[in-house]
C-alpha positions in Angstrom: 21.3 3.9 -5.6 19.9 4.5 -2.1 17.2 2.2 -0.6 14.2 3.7 1.1 11.5 2.2 3.4 8.2 3.7 2.3 5.2 3.3 4.6 1.9 3.8 2.8 -1.7 4.0 4.1 -4.6 3.0 1.9 -8.2 4.2 2.6 -11.7 3.5 1.2 -10.9 0.0 -0.3 -14.4 -1.6 -0.3 -14.4 -5.4 -0.1 -17.1 -7.9 0.3 -16.8 -9.9 3.6 -19.6 -12.5 4.1 -21.5 -11.0 1.2 -21.6 -7.6 2.9 -19.4 -4.8 1.5 -17.2 -3.0 4.0 -14.6 -0.2 3.7 -11.1 -1.1 4.7 -7.9 0.8 5.1 -4.4 -0.7 5.2 -0.8 -0.1 6.0 2.1 -1.5 4.2 5.8 -0.8 3.9 7.8 -1.2 0.6 11.6 -1.2 0.3 12.7 0.4 -3.0 15.8 1.6 -4.7 15.3 5.2 -5.8 17.3 8.4 -6.5 15.3 10.4 -3.9 12.3 10.3 -1.6 9.8 11.5 -4.2 10.9 8.8 -6.6 10.7 6.2 -3.8 7.1 7.2 -3.1 6.1 6.9 -6.8 7.7 3.5 -7.1 6.1 2.2 -3.8 2.6 3.4 -4.8 3.0 1.7 -8.2 3.9 -1.5 -6.5 0.9 -1.4 -4.3 -1.4 -0.6 -7.1 -0.2 -3.7 -9.0 -0.8 -5.9 -5.9 -2.9 -8.7 -7.4 -4.6 -9.7 -4.1 -5.6 -6.1 -3.4 -6.9 -5.6 -6.9 -9.0 -8.8 -6.9 -10.5 -8.1 -3.5 -11.5 -4.5 -4.0 -15.0 -4.0 -5.4 -15.0 -2.0 -8.6 -18.5 -0.7 -8.3 -17.9 1.1 -5.0 -19.1 4.6 -4.3 -15.9 5.2 -2.3 -12.7 6.3 -4.0 -9.7 4.2 -2.9 -6.7 6.4 -2.0 -3.1 5.7 -1.1 -1.2 8.2 1.1 2.4 8.5 2.1 2.9 8.0 5.9 6.7 8.1 6.0 9.8 7.5 3.9 13.2 6.8 5.4 16.6 5.9 3.9 17.7 2.4 4.9 20.9 0.3 4.5 21.3 -1.4 1.1 20.4 -4.8 2.3 16.8 -3.8 3.2 15.9 -4.1 -0.4 15.9 -7.9 0.1 13.3 -7.9 2.8 10.0 -9.5 1.9 7.3 -7.0 1.2 4.1 -8.6 0.1 1.8 -8.0 3.1 -0.9 -5.5 3.8 -2.3 -4.9 7.3 -6.0 -4.1 7.1 -8.3 -2.2 9.5 -12.1 -1.8 9.3 -13.0 1.8 8.4 -16.6 1.3 9.2 -16.0 0.0 12.8 
């Protein structure tokens, strides 16, 4: 099964920093095995939604709706599936 690099962009994730809620966005890349690009996107989004750190940090009573968008999907060599893929790169949406 092919391996895909799926870059995702999250927006409107409200988190409390220094007791003050702020909206953050993030970028992340997930390497997944999938039959095609559409399936790769679904798998990658599911992985990010299950990310414990993101779930714990995001405020549930926010007025903003968190969204995850596909930025790019590319087919990669089979060995890319072994790359570490835990991180999220955040940016301040309120700045």
